[in-house]
N, C-alpha and C positions, 0 to 999 in steps of 0.2 A: 931820803925816801926809804920807806919800808920795802922789803922784797915785793915785787909786782906779781900779783895773781892774774890780773886781766888788764889788758890795754886794748882799747879799740879806737880806731880813727874814723871820723865821720865828717860829712860836709852837710851843713844845713841846706835845705832846698833853696835854690836860687843864689847861694853864696858863691862868690868868685874869689874870696880871700884865702882859700886854702882849707885844710882840714883841722878840726879840733881833735885832741887826743884825750880820751877819758881814761883815768888810771884808778884801778881798784886793787886793794881795799883802801887805798889812801883817799879816795873820793876827791880827786883833783882833776881840773881841766886845764890843759895847755892849749891856748889858742894860737894858731899859726897866723903870722902877719909878716909884713916886710921887715920889721925889727926882730921878729922871732920866727924865722922860716922853719918849715917842716924838718929839714935835715938836721938843724940844731936841736930841735925837740927830740928827734929820734936818738941823736948822739947822747943827750942828757939821760934819756930813759934807759939807754943801754949801759949807763954807768960811767960814761966818759966825763971827766972833769972839764968843765968849761970855765973860761976866765970869768965870765959874768953869768951866774946861774939864771935860768929862765924864770919868768913870772908864771904863776899858776893861780887859779881861783878854786875855792871850795865848791863841791857839788852838794846840793841839797836834794832830798827826796829819795824815791825808790826807783831803781833802774832795772828794766827787764831786757835781756839780750836773748834773741831767738836765732838759732843757727839756721841759715838759709843757703848754706854753701852747697848748692846742687852740683857743681863741677867736681867736688870731692866725693860726694855720694848723693845720688838722685833722691834718696829718701828725705834728706834735709831740704832740698830744693822743692820737693812736693809738700812736705808736712809743715815747714816753717812759715810760709806766707799766710796760710789760713789761721795759724796760731797768732801771728802778729795782728791780723785783722780782728780776731776775736778779743784779744787783749785791748786793742784800741777802742773797740765798740763797748766792751764791758766797763773800762775805766771812764769812758765818756759818759756812759749811763749813770755811773756812780758819782759823777761830777768831781773827780779827783785828778784829772789829767795834768793840772799844773804842778803837782808834786810827784807824779808817777810818769816815768819816761820809758818809751818802748823803742828799741832799736833792733834792726836785723844785724846779725854778725856772721863772721865766717867760722870756720872749723873750730869746734870746742871739744871734739873727741866723742867717741861712742855713737857713731851714726846709726847703729842698729837700734838705738833708743829714740830716734827721731819721733816727734819734735823735742829737741833739746832746748831747755830754758835755764838761763842763769839769772839770779836775782841778787842785786846789791843794794844796800849794804848787807853783809852777811855771807855772800858768796854761795847761796843755796843753789843746788843744781837739781833740776827735775828732768825726767825722761818720759817718753811716751805721752807727751802733752798733746792734747787735741783741743779743738775749739770747745768741745763740751766739758772739758775739765778746767778750763781757764778760770771760770768764776769760783770754783772751789779753792784753787790755788791762791787767787787774789784775796779772797775772803780770809783765808788762814794767815796770809802774810800781813794783812791789815790788823789781825789780832795778835801778831807777833808769834804765830805758831807755824808749824811745818805741816804740809799736806803729805803725810807718810806714804800713801799708796804709790806715789810717783817720785818720791824723793830718792835721789841717787847719791847724795852726800853734800859735803860742804867744802868749797875751795877756800882755803885760808892761807895766811902768810906762812912762808917757810920760816923755820926758826934757825 
């Protein structure tokens, strides 16, 4: 694996089988199961050599992560959920939800820039995102461009 820039764990609604781990910039999914428990996935992602490497699958599409970590800083807890709702509404209206994925995430840093948005592939980081700026960001991403007024930088692999 390349150096990890972003790992997020999530559980699909209604899933009782455990969390999946999404790893970027590698664009890999490690699915937790009885044969591949969460603790083994965490050990592998932390760089521990396992006797039998774990299985992963490739991720396709564009991934949006919005910080909603209100316990760390109330601004993200307040700003994040409306950004998620606006992203889902706009992507649904554009009929692209199958290739574009929206997830809440925890602390990404820079809470004073709430709402914080990370987009992969690419690792683009936006701050001060509001529901009214979502469409401009999504449209630029779809064109392979950056929305410079809210661009905070790019998270890329360490060399």
